[in-house]
PDB file of N, CA, C, O and CB in Angstrom:
ATOM      1  N   MET A   1     107.417 110.828  90.780  1.00  0.00           N
ATOM      2  CA  MET A   1     106.584 111.903  90.289  1.00  0.00           C
ATOM      3  C   MET A   1     105.616 112.288  91.390  1.00  0.00           C
ATOM      4  O   MET A   1     104.858 111.436  91.855  1.00  0.00           O
ATOM      5  CB  MET A   1     105.834 111.494  88.995  1.00  0.00           C
ATOM      6  N   ALA A   2     105.612 113.511  91.815  1.00  0.00           N
ATOM      7  CA  ALA A   2     104.692 113.996  92.836  1.00  0.00           C
ATOM      8  C   ALA A   2     103.330 114.241  92.213  1.00  0.00           C
ATOM      9  O   ALA A   2     103.199 114.347  90.994  1.00  0.00           O
ATOM     10  CB  ALA A   2     105.227 115.282  93.499  1.00  0.00           C
ATOM     11  N   PHE A   3     102.314 114.331  93.070  1.00  0.00           N
ATOM     12  CA  PHE A   3     100.976 114.501  92.531  1.00  0.00           C
ATOM     13  C   PHE A   3     100.857 115.766  91.702  1.00  0.00           C
ATOM     14  O   PHE A   3     100.015 115.825  90.805  1.00  0.00           O
ATOM     15  CB  PHE A   3      99.965 114.523  93.647  1.00  0.00           C
ATOM     16  N   SER A   4     101.669 116.781  91.967  1.00  0.00           N
ATOM     17  CA  SER A   4     101.625 118.015  91.189  1.00  0.00           C
ATOM     18  C   SER A   4     102.193 117.822  89.793  1.00  0.00           C
ATOM     19  O   SER A   4     102.020 118.681  88.928  1.00  0.00           O
ATOM     20  CB  SER A   4     102.383 119.113  91.905  1.00  0.00           C
ATOM     21  N   GLU A   5     102.880 116.688  89.563  1.00  0.00           N
ATOM     22  CA  GLU A   5     103.481 116.432  88.266  1.00  0.00           C
ATOM     23  C   GLU A   5     102.657 115.475  87.415  1.00  0.00           C
ATOM     24  O   GLU A   5     103.085 115.106  86.321  1.00  0.00           O
ATOM     25  CB  GLU A   5     104.862 115.883  88.448  1.00  0.00           C
ATOM     26  N   LEU A   6     101.488 115.069  87.891  1.00  0.00           N
ATOM     27  CA  LEU A   6     100.672 114.151  87.117  1.00  0.00           C
ATOM     28  C   LEU A   6     100.278 114.788  85.799  1.00  0.00           C
ATOM     29  O   LEU A   6     100.006 115.986  85.731  1.00  0.00           O
ATOM     30  CB  LEU A   6      99.429 113.736  87.903  1.00  0.00           C
ATOM     31  N   SER A   7     100.251 113.986  84.765  1.00  0.00           N
ATOM     32  CA  SER A   7      99.927 114.526  83.447  1.00  0.00           C
ATOM     33  C   SER A   7      98.453 114.873  83.358  1.00  0.00           C
ATOM     34  O   SER A   7      97.624 114.320  84.081  1.00  0.00           O
ATOM     35  CB  SER A   7     100.301 113.530  82.347  1.00  0.00           C
ATOM     36  N   ALA A   8      98.141 115.792  82.466  1.00  0.00           N
ATOM     37  CA  ALA A   8      96.760 116.224  82.278  1.00  0.00           C
ATOM     38  C   ALA A   8      95.899 115.089  81.746  1.00  0.00           C
ATOM     39  O   ALA A   8      94.675 115.148  81.859  1.00  0.00           O
ATOM     40  CB  ALA A   8      96.699 117.417  81.329  1.00  0.00           C
ATOM     41  N   GLY A   9      96.504 114.063  81.172  1.00  0.00           N
ATOM     42  CA  GLY A   9      95.755 112.954  80.610  1.00  0.00           C
ATOM     43  C   GLY A   9      95.289 111.928  81.626  1.00  0.00           C
ATOM     44  O   GLY A   9      94.567 111.000  81.260  1.00  0.00           O
ATOM     45  N   GLU A  10      95.674 112.060  82.884  1.00  0.00           N
ATOM     46  CA  GLU A  10      95.263 111.089  83.886  1.00  0.00           C
ATOM     47  C   GLU A  10      93.817 111.353  84.286  1.00  0.00           C
ATOM     48  O   GLU A  10      93.391 112.505  84.362  1.00  0.00           O
ATOM     49  CB  GLU A  10      96.191 111.144  85.119  1.00  0.00           C
ATOM     50  N   PRO A  11      93.058 110.282  84.543  1.00  0.00           N
ATOM     51  CA  PRO A  11      91.639 110.445  84.844  1.00  0.00           C
ATOM     52  C   PRO A  11      91.397 111.232  86.129  1.00  0.00           C
ATOM     53  O   PRO A  11      92.094 111.049  87.127  1.00  0.00           O
ATOM     54  CB  PRO A  11      90.979 109.093  84.947  1.00  0.00           C
ATOM     55  N   LEU A  12      90.408 112.100  86.084  1.00  0.00           N
ATOM     56  CA  LEU A  12      90.021 112.856  87.273  1.00  0.00           C
ATOM     57  C   LEU A  12      89.252 111.932  88.202  1.00  0.00           C
ATOM     58  O   LEU A  12      88.638 110.963  87.758  1.00  0.00           O
ATOM     59  CB  LEU A  12      89.168 114.107  86.899  1.00  0.00           C
ATOM     60  N   GLY A  13      89.287 112.230  89.466  1.00  0.00           N
ATOM     61  CA  GLY A  13      88.542 111.443  90.426  1.00  0.00           C
ATOM     62  C   GLY A  13      89.217 110.145  90.823  1.00  0.00           C
ATOM     63  O   GLY A  13      88.612 109.312  91.497  1.00  0.00           O
ATOM     64  N   ARG A  14      90.464 109.962  90.412  1.00  0.00           N
ATOM     65  CA  ARG A  14      91.214 108.766  90.795  1.00  0.00           C
ATOM     66  C   ARG A  14      91.381 108.737  92.302  1.00  0.00           C
ATOM     67  O   ARG A  14      91.571 109.776  92.933  1.00  0.00           O
ATOM     68  CB  ARG A  14      92.593 108.724  90.094  1.00  0.00           C
ATOM     69  N   ARG A  15      91.310 107.544  92.876  1.00  0.00           N
ATOM     70  CA  ARG A  15      91.468 107.392  94.315  1.00  0.00           C
ATOM     71  C   ARG A  15      92.574 106.383  94.573  1.00  0.00           C
ATOM     72  O   ARG A  15      92.830 105.501  93.754  1.00  0.00           O
ATOM     73  CB  ARG A  15      90.137 106.948  94.987  1.00  0.00           C
ATOM     74  N   LEU A  16      93.230 106.522  95.727  1.00  0.00           N
ATOM     75  CA  LEU A  16      94.327 105.628  96.090  1.00  0.00           C
ATOM     76  C   LEU A  16      93.990 104.837  97.343  1.00  0.00           C
ATOM     77  O   LEU A  16      93.297 105.319  98.239  1.00  0.00           O
ATOM     78  CB  LEU A  16      95.617 106.421  96.300  1.00  0.00           C
ATOM     79  N   THR A  17      94.489 103.631  97.383  1.00  0.00           N
ATOM     80  CA  THR A  17      94.385 102.781  98.557  1.00  0.00           C
ATOM     81  C   THR A  17      95.722 102.061  98.716  1.00  0.00           C
ATOM     82  O   THR A  17      96.621 102.258  97.899  1.00  0.00           O
ATOM     83  CB  THR A  17      93.189 101.763  98.431  1.00  0.00           C
ATOM     84  N   VAL A  18      95.870 101.247  99.731  1.00  0.00           N
ATOM     85  CA  VAL A  18      97.092 100.459  99.899  1.00  0.00           C
ATOM     86  C   VAL A  18      96.726  98.985 100.013  1.00  0.00           C
ATOM     87  O   VAL A  18      95.649  98.625 100.488  1.00  0.00           O
ATOM     88  CB  VAL A  18      97.892 100.925 101.151  1.00  0.00           C
ATOM     89  N   ARG A  19      97.647  98.150  99.567  1.00  0.00           N
ATOM     90  CA  ARG A  19      97.454  96.704  99.617  1.00  0.00           C
ATOM     91  C   ARG A  19      98.768  96.058 100.035  1.00  0.00           C
ATOM     92  O   ARG A  19      99.831  96.402  99.518  1.00  0.00           O
ATOM     93  CB  ARG A  19      96.969  96.147  98.240  1.00  0.00           C
ATOM     94  N   ARG A  20      98.687  95.125 100.969  1.00  0.00           N
ATOM     95  CA  ARG A  20      99.877  94.383 101.398  1.00  0.00           C
ATOM     96  C   ARG A  20     100.336  93.500 100.243  1.00  0.00           C
ATOM     97  O   ARG A  20      99.521  92.856  99.584  1.00  0.00           O
ATOM     98  CB  ARG A  20      99.585  93.523 102.678  1.00  0.00           C
ATOM     99  N   VAL A  21     101.637  93.475 100.005  1.00  0.00           N
ATOM    100  CA  VAL A  21     102.199  92.634  98.940  1.00  0.00           C
ATOM    101  C   VAL A  21     103.302  91.755  99.518  1.00  0.00           C
ATOM    102  O   VAL A  21     103.982  92.131 100.473  1.00  0.00           O
ATOM    103  CB  VAL A  21     102.750  93.506  97.770  1.00  0.00           C
ATOM    104  N   GLU A  22     103.464  90.590  98.926  1.00  0.00           N
ATOM    105  CA  GLU A  22     104.460  89.619  99.387  1.00  0.00           C
ATOM    106  C   GLU A  22     105.835  89.866  98.793  1.00  0.00           C
ATOM    107  O   GLU A  22     106.852  89.599  99.434  1.00  0.00           O
ATOM    108  CB  GLU A  22     104.013  88.220  99.048  1.00  0.00           C
ATOM    109  N   SER A  23     105.868  90.376  97.564  1.00  0.00           N
ATOM    110  CA  SER A  23     107.151  90.592  96.901  1.00  0.00           C
ATOM    111  C   SER A  23     107.128  91.935  96.181  1.00  0.00           C
ATOM    112  O   SER A  23     106.069  92.512  95.933  1.00  0.00           O
ATOM    113  CB  SER A  23     107.464  89.440  95.905  1.00  0.00           C
ATOM    114  N   VAL A  24     108.314  92.411  95.856  1.00  0.00           N
ATOM    115  CA  VAL A  24     108.470  93.722  95.235  1.00  0.00           C
ATOM    116  C   VAL A  24     109.350  93.567  94.001  1.00  0.00           C
ATOM    117  O   VAL A  24     110.399  92.925  94.055  1.00  0.00           O
ATOM    118  CB  VAL A  24     109.082  94.757  96.234  1.00  0.00           C
ATOM    119  N   GLU A  25     108.918  94.160  92.887  1.00  0.00           N
ATOM    120  CA  GLU A  25     109.711  94.121  91.665  1.00  0.00           C
ATOM    121  C   GLU A  25     111.000  94.910  91.869  1.00  0.00           C
ATOM    122  O   GLU A  25     111.028  95.867  92.643  1.00  0.00           O
ATOM    123  CB  GLU A  25     108.907  94.685  90.467  1.00  0.00           C
ATOM    124  N   SER A  26     112.045  94.521  91.192  1.00  0.00           N
ATOM    125  CA  SER A  26     113.347  95.172  91.367  1.00  0.00           C
ATOM    126  C   SER A  26     113.351  96.628  90.911  1.00  0.00           C
ATOM    127  O   SER A  26     114.187  97.409  91.365  1.00  0.00           O
ATOM    128  CB  SER A  26     114.406  94.409  90.610  1.00  0.00           C
ATOM    129  N   ASN A  27     112.436  97.005  90.024  1.00  0.00           N
ATOM    130  CA  ASN A  27     112.395  98.380  89.523  1.00  0.00           C
ATOM    131  C   ASN A  27     111.344  99.242  90.232  1.00  0.00           C
ATOM    132  O   ASN A  27     111.091 100.371  89.813  1.00  0.00           O
ATOM    133  CB  ASN A  27     112.121  98.373  88.033  1.00  0.00           C
ATOM    134  N   ALA A  28     110.734  98.724  91.294  1.00  0.00           N
ATOM    135  CA  ALA A  28     109.691  99.466  92.007  1.00  0.00           C
ATOM    136  C   ALA A  28     110.288 100.614  92.818  1.00  0.00           C
ATOM    137  O   ALA A  28     111.419 100.534  93.296  1.00  0.00           O
ATOM    138  CB  ALA A  28     108.904  98.525  92.930  1.00  0.00           C
ATOM    139  N   THR A  29     109.506 101.681  92.962  1.00  0.00           N
ATOM    140  CA  THR A  29     109.879 102.780  93.852  1.00  0.00           C
ATOM    141  C   THR A  29     109.532 102.347  95.270  1.00  0.00           C
ATOM    142  O   THR A  29     108.371 102.074  95.575  1.00  0.00           O
ATOM    143  CB  THR A  29     109.145 104.126  93.462  1.00  0.00           C
ATOM    144  N   VAL A  30     110.540 102.285  96.138  1.00  0.00           N
ATOM    145  CA  VAL A  30     110.351 101.819  97.512  1.00  0.00           C
ATOM    146  C   VAL A  30     110.807 102.908  98.470  1.00  0.00           C
ATOM    147  O   VAL A  30     111.913 103.436  98.356  1.00  0.00           O
ATOM    148  CB  VAL A  30     111.129 100.495  97.770  1.00  0.00           C
ATOM    149  N   ARG A  31     109.927 103.237  99.423  1.00  0.00           N
ATOM    150  CA  ARG A  31     110.291 104.178 100.491  1.00  0.00           C
ATOM    151  C   ARG A  31     109.974 103.521 101.821  1.00  0.00           C
ATOM    152  O   ARG A  31     108.942 102.866 101.972  1.00  0.00           O
ATOM    153  CB  ARG A  31     109.531 105.546 100.343  1.00  0.00           C
ATOM    154  N   HIS A  32     110.858 103.699 102.774  1.00  0.00           N
ATOM    155  CA  HIS A  32     110.587 103.238 104.127  1.00  0.00           C
ATOM    156  C   HIS A  32     109.700 104.273 104.804  1.00  0.00           C
ATOM    157  O   HIS A  32     109.768 105.463 104.498  1.00  0.00           O
ATOM    158  CB  HIS A  32     111.910 103.011 104.932  1.00  0.00           C
ATOM    159  N   VAL A  33     108.875 103.807 105.718  1.00  0.00           N
ATOM    160  CA  VAL A  33     107.902 104.683 106.357  1.00  0.00           C
ATOM    161  C   VAL A  33     108.571 105.905 106.986  1.00  0.00           C
ATOM    162  O   VAL A  33     107.972 106.979 107.027  1.00  0.00           O
ATOM    163  CB  VAL A  33     107.121 103.915 107.414  1.00  0.00           C
ATOM    164  N   ASP A  34     109.797 105.758 107.474  1.00  0.00           N
ATOM    165  CA  ASP A  34     110.476 106.904 108.085  1.00  0.00           C
ATOM    166  C   ASP A  34     110.986 107.910 107.054  1.00  0.00           C
ATOM    167  O   ASP A  34     111.490 108.967 107.431  1.00  0.00           O
ATOM    168  CB  ASP A  34     111.633 106.422 108.933  1.00  0.00           C
ATOM    169  N   GLN A  35     110.867 107.605 105.769  1.00  0.00           N
ATOM    170  CA  GLN A  35     111.232 108.551 104.713  1.00  0.00           C
ATOM    171  C   GLN A  35     110.049 109.408 104.275  1.00  0.00           C
ATOM    172  O   GLN A  35     110.224 110.365 103.521  1.00  0.00           O
ATOM    173  CB  GLN A  35     111.794 107.803 103.516  1.00  0.00           C
ATOM    174  N   LEU A  36     108.854 109.074 104.739  1.00  0.00           N
ATOM    175  CA  LEU A  36     107.665 109.839 104.371  1.00  0.00           C
ATOM    176  C   LEU A  36     107.645 111.163 105.124  1.00  0.00           C
ATOM    177  O   LEU A  36     108.048 111.239 106.284  1.00  0.00           O
ATOM    178  CB  LEU A  36     106.381 109.032 104.662  1.00  0.00           C
ATOM    179  N   GLU A  37     107.177 112.190 104.455  1.00  0.00           N
ATOM    180  CA  GLU A  37     106.936 113.463 105.132  1.00  0.00           C
ATOM    181  C   GLU A  37     105.808 113.243 106.138  1.00  0.00           C
ATOM    182  O   GLU A  37     105.071 112.262 106.037  1.00  0.00           O
ATOM    183  CB  GLU A  37     106.576 114.610 104.104  1.00  0.00           C
ATOM    184  N   THR A  38     105.670 114.136 107.094  1.00  0.00           N
ATOM    185  CA  THR A  38     104.658 113.988 108.139  1.00  0.00           C
ATOM    186  C   THR A  38     103.264 113.801 107.560  1.00  0.00           C
ATOM    187  O   THR A  38     102.531 112.914 107.996  1.00  0.00           O
ATOM    188  CB  THR A  38     104.674 115.194 109.056  1.00  0.00           C
ATOM    189  N   ASP A  39     102.884 114.629 106.580  1.00  0.00           N
ATOM    190  CA  ASP A  39     101.547 114.512 105.991  1.00  0.00           C
ATOM    191  C   ASP A  39     101.394 113.213 105.201  1.00  0.00           C
ATOM    192  O   ASP A  39     100.322 112.609 105.214  1.00  0.00           O
ATOM    193  CB  ASP A  39     101.262 115.712 105.083  1.00  0.00           C
ATOM    194  N   GLU A  40     102.448 112.776 104.514  1.00  0.00           N
ATOM    195  CA  GLU A  40     102.399 111.510 103.781  1.00  0.00           C
ATOM    196  C   GLU A  40     102.231 110.335 104.744  1.00  0.00           C
ATOM    197  O   GLU A  40     101.461 109.410 104.486  1.00  0.00           O
ATOM    198  CB  GLU A  40     103.675 111.325 102.933  1.00  0.00           C
ATOM    199  N   PHE A  41     102.964 110.387 105.859  1.00  0.00           N
ATOM    200  CA  PHE A  41     102.840 109.325 106.854  1.00  0.00           C
ATOM    201  C   PHE A  41     101.419 109.266 107.385  1.00  0.00           C
ATOM    202  O   PHE A  41     100.854 108.179 107.513  1.00  0.00           O
ATOM    203  CB  PHE A  41     103.832 109.541 108.007  1.00  0.00           C
ATOM    204  N   GLN A  42     100.833 110.411 107.697  1.00  0.00           N
ATOM    205  CA  GLN A  42      99.469 110.430 108.227  1.00  0.00           C
ATOM    206  C   GLN A  42      98.479 109.877 107.205  1.00  0.00           C
ATOM    207  O   GLN A  42      97.570 109.130 107.565  1.00  0.00           O
ATOM    208  CB  GLN A  42      99.070 111.858 108.630  1.00  0.00           C
ATOM    209  N   GLU A  43      98.649 110.239 105.932  1.00  0.00           N
ATOM    210  CA  GLU A  43      97.776 109.726 104.876  1.00  0.00           C
ATOM    211  C   GLU A  43      97.928 108.209 104.748  1.00  0.00           C
ATOM    212  O   GLU A  43      96.936 107.486 104.651  1.00  0.00           O
ATOM    213  CB  GLU A  43      98.093 110.413 103.527  1.00  0.00           C
ATOM    214  N   PHE A  44      99.166 107.736 104.748  1.00  0.00           N
ATOM    215  CA  PHE A  44      99.434 106.301 104.663  1.00  0.00           C
ATOM    216  C   PHE A  44      98.806 105.572 105.852  1.00  0.00           C
ATOM    217  O   PHE A  44      98.132 104.557 105.677  1.00  0.00           O
ATOM    218  CB  PHE A  44     100.957 106.035 104.611  1.00  0.00           C
ATOM    219  N   TYR A  45      99.024 106.086 107.044  1.00  0.00           N
ATOM    220  CA  TYR A  45      98.481 105.460 108.247  1.00  0.00           C
ATOM    221  C   TYR A  45      96.956 105.444 108.211  1.00  0.00           C
ATOM    222  O   TYR A  45      96.336 104.452 108.594  1.00  0.00           O
ATOM    223  CB  TYR A  45      98.973 106.192 109.501  1.00  0.00           C
ATOM    224  N   ASN A  46      96.349 106.537 107.756  1.00  0.00           N
ATOM    225  CA  ASN A  46      94.890 106.584 107.642  1.00  0.00           C
ATOM    226  C   ASN A  46      94.379 105.531 106.664  1.00  0.00           C
ATOM    227  O   ASN A  46      93.352 104.899 106.910  1.00  0.00           O
ATOM    228  CB  ASN A  46      94.434 107.978 107.196  1.00  0.00           C
ATOM    229  N   LEU A  47      95.097 105.340 105.553  1.00  0.00           N
ATOM    230  CA  LEU A  47      94.702 104.300 104.604  1.00  0.00           C
ATOM    231  C   LEU A  47      94.742 102.921 105.256  1.00  0.00           C
ATOM    232  O   LEU A  47      93.861 102.094 105.020  1.00  0.00           O
ATOM    233  CB  LEU A  47      95.615 104.326 103.371  1.00  0.00           C
ATOM    234  N   LEU A  48      95.753 102.676 106.068  1.00  0.00           N
ATOM    235  CA  LEU A  48      95.855 101.385 106.753  1.00  0.00           C
ATOM    236  C   LEU A  48      94.752 101.210 107.791  1.00  0.00           C
ATOM    237  O   LEU A  48      94.128 100.151 107.864  1.00  0.00           O
ATOM    238  CB  LEU A  48      97.220 101.248 107.422  1.00  0.00           C
ATOM    239  N   GLU A  49      94.515 102.224 108.577  1.00  0.00           N
ATOM    240  CA  GLU A  49      93.564 102.133 109.683  1.00  0.00           C
ATOM    241  C   GLU A  49      92.113 102.204 109.227  1.00  0.00           C
ATOM    242  O   GLU A  49      91.287 101.393 109.645  1.00  0.00           O
ATOM    243  CB  GLU A  49      93.829 103.231 110.673  1.00  0.00           C
ATOM    244  N   ASP A  50      91.802 103.180 108.365  1.00  0.00           N
ATOM    245  CA  ASP A  50      90.419 103.421 107.965  1.00  0.00           C
ATOM    246  C   ASP A  50      89.994 102.588 106.765  1.00  0.00           C
ATOM    247  O   ASP A  50      88.828 102.213 106.639  1.00  0.00           O
ATOM    248  CB  ASP A  50      90.225 104.875 107.656  1.00  0.00           C
ATOM    249  N   GLY A  51      90.947 102.303 105.888  1.00  0.00           N
ATOM    250  CA  GLY A  51      90.615 101.574 104.674  1.00  0.00           C
ATOM    251  C   GLY A  51      89.849 102.395 103.657  1.00  0.00           C
ATOM    252  O   GLY A  51      89.415 101.862 102.636  1.00  0.00           O
ATOM    253  N   GLN A  52      89.673 103.686 103.916  1.00  0.00           N
ATOM    254  CA  GLN A  52      88.950 104.561 102.997  1.00  0.00           C
ATOM    255  C   GLN A  52      89.913 105.136 101.974  1.00  0.00           C
ATOM    256  O   GLN A  52      90.906 105.756 102.355  1.00  0.00           O
ATOM    257  CB  GLN A  52      88.232 105.693 103.761  1.00  0.00           C
ATOM    258  N   PRO A  53      89.648 104.948 100.674  1.00  0.00           N
ATOM    259  CA  PRO A  53      90.536 105.496  99.642  1.00  0.00           C
ATOM    260  C   PRO A  53      90.642 107.016  99.738  1.00  0.00           C
ATOM    261  O   PRO A  53      89.710 107.693 100.172  1.00  0.00           O
ATOM    262  CB  PRO A  53      90.038 105.099  98.251  1.00  0.00           C
ATOM    263  N   LEU A  54      91.799 107.536  99.322  1.00  0.00           N
ATOM    264  CA  LEU A  54      92.042 108.977  99.293  1.00  0.00           C
ATOM    265  C   LEU A  54      91.994 109.473  97.857  1.00  0.00           C
ATOM    266  O   LEU A  54      92.436 108.765  96.951  1.00  0.00           O
ATOM    267  CB  LEU A  54      93.403 109.322  99.942  1.00  0.00           C
ATOM    268  N   PRO A  55      91.468 110.672  97.625  1.00  0.00           N
ATOM    269  CA  PRO A  55      91.571 111.252  96.282  1.00  0.00           C
ATOM    270  C   PRO A  55      93.046 111.424  95.919  1.00  0.00           C
ATOM    271  O   PRO A  55      93.818 111.987  96.696  1.00  0.00           O
ATOM    272  CB  PRO A  55      90.819 112.621  96.203  1.00  0.00           C
ATOM    273  N   ALA A  56      93.430 110.945  94.754  1.00  0.00           N
ATOM    274  CA  ALA A  56      94.836 110.980  94.337  1.00  0.00           C
ATOM    275  C   ALA A  56      95.374 112.394  94.250  1.00  0.00           C
ATOM    276  O   ALA A  56      96.559 112.623  94.494  1.00  0.00           O
ATOM    277  CB  ALA A  56      95.001 110.296  93.000  1.00  0.00           C
ATOM    278  N   ASP A  57      94.519 113.346  93.905  1.00  0.00           N
ATOM    279  CA  ASP A  57      94.996 114.723  93.761  1.00  0.00           C
ATOM    280  C   ASP A  57      95.126 115.444  95.099  1.00  0.00           C
ATOM    281  O   ASP A  57      95.506 116.614  95.135  1.00  0.00           O
ATOM    282  CB  ASP A  57      94.062 115.499  92.859  1.00  0.00           C
ATOM    283  N   GLU A  58      94.815 114.759  96.202  1.00  0.00           N
ATOM    284  CA  GLU A  58      94.933 115.368  97.528  1.00  0.00           C
ATOM    285  C   GLU A  58      96.035 114.722  98.368  1.00  0.00           C
ATOM    286  O   GLU A  58      96.110 114.962  99.573  1.00  0.00           O
ATOM    287  CB  GLU A  58      93.608 115.270  98.262  1.00  0.00           C
ATOM    288  N   THR A  59      96.876 113.918  97.755  1.00  0.00           N
ATOM    289  CA  THR A  59      97.945 113.243  98.486  1.00  0.00           C
ATOM    290  C   THR A  59      99.225 113.226  97.669  1.00  0.00           C
ATOM    291  O   THR A  59      99.193 113.280  96.439  1.00  0.00           O
ATOM    292  CB  THR A  59      97.530 111.814  98.851  1.00  0.00           C
ATOM    293  N   ALA A  60     100.337 113.151  98.355  1.00  0.00           N
ATOM    294  CA  ALA A  60     101.629 113.038  97.674  1.00  0.00           C
ATOM    295  C   ALA A  60     102.014 111.577  97.466  1.00  0.00           C
ATOM    296  O   ALA A  60     103.017 111.288  96.814  1.00  0.00           O
ATOM    297  CB  ALA A  60     102.721 113.761  98.475  1.00  0.00           C
ATOM    298  N   LEU A  61     101.222 110.650  98.017  1.00  0.00           N
ATOM    299  CA  LEU A  61     101.471 109.234  97.752  1.00  0.00           C
ATOM    300  C   LEU A  61     101.209 108.970  96.279  1.00  0.00           C
ATOM    301  O   LEU A  61     100.334 109.591  95.676  1.00  0.00           O
ATOM    302  CB  LEU A  61     100.579 108.318  98.652  1.00  0.00           C
ATOM    303  N   GLU A  62     101.974 108.044  95.699  1.00  0.00           N
ATOM    304  CA  GLU A  62     101.887 107.803  94.266  1.00  0.00           C
ATOM    305  C   GLU A  62     101.454 106.383  93.951  1.00  0.00           C
ATOM    306  O   GLU A  62     101.850 105.432  94.626  1.00  0.00           O
ATOM    307  CB  GLU A  62     103.213 108.088  93.609  1.00  0.00           C
ATOM    308  N   ASP A  63     100.648 106.256  92.934  1.00  0.00           N
ATOM    309  CA  ASP A  63     100.208 104.957  92.454  1.00  0.00           C
ATOM    310  C   ASP A  63     101.421 104.095  92.111  1.00  0.00           C
ATOM    311  O   ASP A  63     102.293 104.526  91.356  1.00  0.00           O
ATOM    312  CB  ASP A  63      99.282 105.112  91.228  1.00  0.00           C
ATOM    313  N   GLY A  64     101.480 102.894  92.653  1.00  0.00           N
ATOM    314  CA  GLY A  64     102.546 101.957  92.332  1.00  0.00           C
ATOM    315  C   GLY A  64     103.729 101.965  93.278  1.00  0.00           C
ATOM    316  O   GLY A  64     104.509 101.013  93.286  1.00  0.00           O
ATOM    317  N   GLU A  65     103.889 103.018  94.080  1.00  0.00           N
ATOM    318  CA  GLU A  65     105.044 103.027  94.977  1.00  0.00           C
ATOM    319  C   GLU A  65     104.829 102.045  96.121  1.00  0.00           C
ATOM    320  O   GLU A  65     103.698 101.735  96.496  1.00  0.00           O
ATOM    321  CB  GLU A  65     105.296 104.446  95.528  1.00  0.00           C
ATOM    322  N   ILE A  66     105.936 101.567  96.663  1.00  0.00           N
ATOM    323  CA  ILE A  66     105.921 100.617  97.772  1.00  0.00           C
ATOM    324  C   ILE A  66     106.373 101.349  99.028  1.00  0.00           C
ATOM    325  O   ILE A  66     107.379 102.058  99.024  1.00  0.00           O
ATOM    326  CB  ILE A  66     106.836  99.378  97.480  1.00  0.00           C
ATOM    327  N   VAL A  67     105.604 101.164 100.112  1.00  0.00           N
ATOM    328  CA  VAL A  67     105.982 101.730 101.403  1.00  0.00           C
ATOM    329  C   VAL A  67     106.271 100.562 102.337  1.00  0.00           C
ATOM    330  O   VAL A  67     105.437  99.674 102.513  1.00  0.00           O
ATOM    331  CB  VAL A  67     104.853 102.673 101.984  1.00  0.00           C
ATOM    332  N   VAL A  68     107.459 100.571 102.932  1.00  0.00           N
ATOM    333  CA  VAL A  68     107.853  99.523 103.869  1.00  0.00           C
ATOM    334  C   VAL A  68     107.479  99.997 105.271  1.00  0.00           C
ATOM    335  O   VAL A  68     107.971 101.017 105.752  1.00  0.00           O
ATOM    336  CB  VAL A  68     109.393  99.197 103.762  1.00  0.00           C
ATOM    337  N   PHE A  69     106.600  99.235 105.910  1.00  0.00           N
ATOM    338  CA  PHE A  69     106.153  99.547 107.263  1.00  0.00           C
ATOM    339  C   PHE A  69     106.369  98.268 108.064  1.00  0.00           C
ATOM    340  O   PHE A  69     107.518  97.863 108.239  1.00  0.00           O
ATOM    341  CB  PHE A  69     104.629 100.038 107.305  1.00  0.00           C
ATOM    342  N   THR A  70     105.336  97.624 108.550  1.00  0.00           N
ATOM    343  CA  THR A  70     105.488  96.318 109.185  1.00  0.00           C
ATOM    344  C   THR A  70     105.596  95.228 108.128  1.00  0.00           C
ATOM    345  O   THR A  70     106.111  94.142 108.395  1.00  0.00           O
ATOM    346  CB  THR A  70     104.308  96.032 110.132  1.00  0.00           C
ATOM    347  N   ASP A  71     105.109  95.523 106.932  1.00  0.00           N
ATOM    348  CA  ASP A  71     105.180  94.681 105.740  1.00  0.00           C
ATOM    349  C   ASP A  71     105.390  95.615 104.564  1.00  0.00           C
ATOM    350  O   ASP A  71     105.550  96.822 104.744  1.00  0.00           O
ATOM    351  CB  ASP A  71     103.882  93.795 105.556  1.00  0.00           C
ATOM    352  N   TYR A  72     105.390  95.061 103.363  1.00  0.00           N
ATOM    353  CA  TYR A  72     105.428  95.888 102.156  1.00  0.00           C
ATOM    354  C   TYR A  72     103.993  96.218 101.768  1.00  0.00           C
ATOM    355  O   TYR A  72     103.133  95.338 101.740  1.00  0.00           O
ATOM    356  CB  TYR A  72     106.181  95.160 100.980  1.00  0.00           C
ATOM    357  N   PHE A  73     103.735  97.491 101.469  1.00  0.00           N
ATOM    358  CA  PHE A  73     102.411  97.926 101.043  1.00  0.00           C
ATOM    359  C   PHE A  73     102.542  98.686  99.738  1.00  0.00           C
ATOM    360  O   PHE A  73     103.374  99.585  99.614  1.00  0.00           O
ATOM    361  CB  PHE A  73     101.731  98.801 102.126  1.00  0.00           C
ATOM    362  N   ARG A  74     101.711  98.319  98.755  1.00  0.00           N
ATOM    363  CA  ARG A  74     101.712  99.009  97.468  1.00  0.00           C
ATOM    364  C   ARG A  74     100.571 100.018  97.457  1.00  0.00           C
ATOM    365  O   ARG A  74      99.435  99.687  97.797  1.00  0.00           O
ATOM    366  CB  ARG A  74     101.578  98.000  96.283  1.00  0.00           C
ATOM    367  N   VAL A  75     100.879 101.244  97.068  1.00  0.00           N
ATOM    368  CA  VAL A  75      99.859 102.262  96.866  1.00  0.00           C
ATOM    369  C   VAL A  75      99.251 101.986  95.499  1.00  0.00           C
ATOM    370  O   VAL A  75      99.973 101.859  94.511  1.00  0.00           O
ATOM    371  CB  VAL A  75     100.451 103.731  96.964  1.00  0.00           C
ATOM    372  N   GLU A  76      97.915 101.890  95.439  1.00  0.00           N
ATOM    373  CA  GLU A  76      97.247 101.548  94.193  1.00  0.00           C
ATOM    374  C   GLU A  76      96.098 102.490  93.896  1.00  0.00           C
ATOM    375  O   GLU A  76      95.356 102.897  94.790  1.00  0.00           O
ATOM    376  CB  GLU A  76      96.745 100.126  94.241  1.00  0.00           C
ATOM    377  N   ALA A  77      95.965 102.828  92.621  1.00  0.00           N
ATOM    378  CA  ALA A  77      94.809 103.592  92.158  1.00  0.00           C
ATOM    379  C   ALA A  77      93.639 102.633  92.007  1.00  0.00           C
ATOM    380  O   ALA A  77      93.802 101.502  91.547  1.00  0.00           O
ATOM    381  CB  ALA A  77      95.111 104.331  90.809  1.00  0.00           C
ATOM    382  N   ILE A  78      92.464 103.095  92.397  1.00  0.00           N
ATOM    383  CA  ILE A  78      91.261 102.267  92.227  1.00  0.00           C
ATOM    384  C   ILE A  78      90.208 103.046  91.482  1.00  0.00           C
ATOM    385  O   ILE A  78      89.118 102.531  91.234  1.00  0.00           O
ATOM    386  CB  ILE A  78      90.709 101.793  93.589  1.00  0.00           C
TER     387      ILE A  78
END
């Protein structure tokens, strides 16, 4: 589900961050870093480097998805 498809019932002001994870559930959405669009990659990289959460409505990254980079990273709403 892209950020444009989020339901109206989701809380406003939600922010996303990333967290390294050791394991991944079999039903998780997993994308390799090379599958990210250019803007998604930049947002993901900024989250890793800066550690500053992004407003969920300003990114195509999704809460709960796993991005495979040097390790597995879960995108999380905070």
